[in-house]
N, C-alpha and C positions, 0 to 999 in steps of 0.2 A: 503840506505842513507849513509851518512858519516858525523858524528859529528866531526868537525875539531878542535874545541878548547873549553875547559870548564873553563879555568882560575883556575883550581884546585878545583872548587866547584862541589858538587854533581849536576848532570844535568839530566833532565827528557825529554824524546823524544816522540813525537807523529807523525803519518803520517795521514794527513787529506785527504780524497778522496771522489769522487762523480762523477756524470754524467755531471756536469758543473764545471767550474773553479771558486772556491770560493775565490781565491786570498789570501790575508792575513786576511780575515774575518772568524773566527772560525765558526760563524753561517751560513756562505755561503756554507758549505760543508755538504754532506749527512751523513757522518760518520767519525770516526777516529779510528786508531789503536794505542794503548798505548804500548810503548816499555820499559817503566819503567826507572829506573836509569841507565844511560849509561856513560861509559868512552869515551874519544875521540876515534874515529875509525868507521869502517863500521858496519852497522846493517841491518838486513833484516827480513822478516816475510812472510810466505805463506798466501795468501788470497783466500778463497774458495767460497765466496758468490757472485760471479760476474755473470752477465747475458751474454750469448753468443752474439757475434756480436755487442757489445756495446762499445762506446768510454768512457773511464774513465780518470779523471784527479787526480793528487795527488801532495801534497806539504808537506814537513817535517817542523816541528816546535820543538824548544827546549827551555827550561826554566831552570834558576838557580838563585842563589841569586844576580848575576850581572845583570840579565835582561832576556828578551825573544828575540828569533830570529827565523825568518822564513827563509827557503831556498830562495835563490835569485830568483828562477823561479819555476813555476808550470810545471810539466811534464805530458805527456799524453800517452795513449796507447789504442788500441782497442782489445778486446778479440776476439778469433777466432769464426767463425760463427757456427761451428758444434762442440759440446762437444766431447772430446776424451773419448772413452769407451774401456774397456777391458785392456789387458796387452800387453806391447811391449816386454816382456821377456818370454823366454821359458826355463824351467829347466828340466833336465833329472836325 
């Protein structure tokens, strides 16, 4: 995600996600990832508890003393059908 503006106030960021689009309703999402206090800029987090071959939706949310804001759109992706196992690296 990208927190574009904070107004200079401490800002807190979450990514809501699930197997259906919860829109701007926190209760409409299966789960959320908390990113903590963030300055303006890019943020990311690895997520490991996804089911293979499943479509997921996510939307970011930020809050500070000036108010709350959702990302303008929900984004989606589908996980690969077969989990990747083993290593792609070879060391000698």
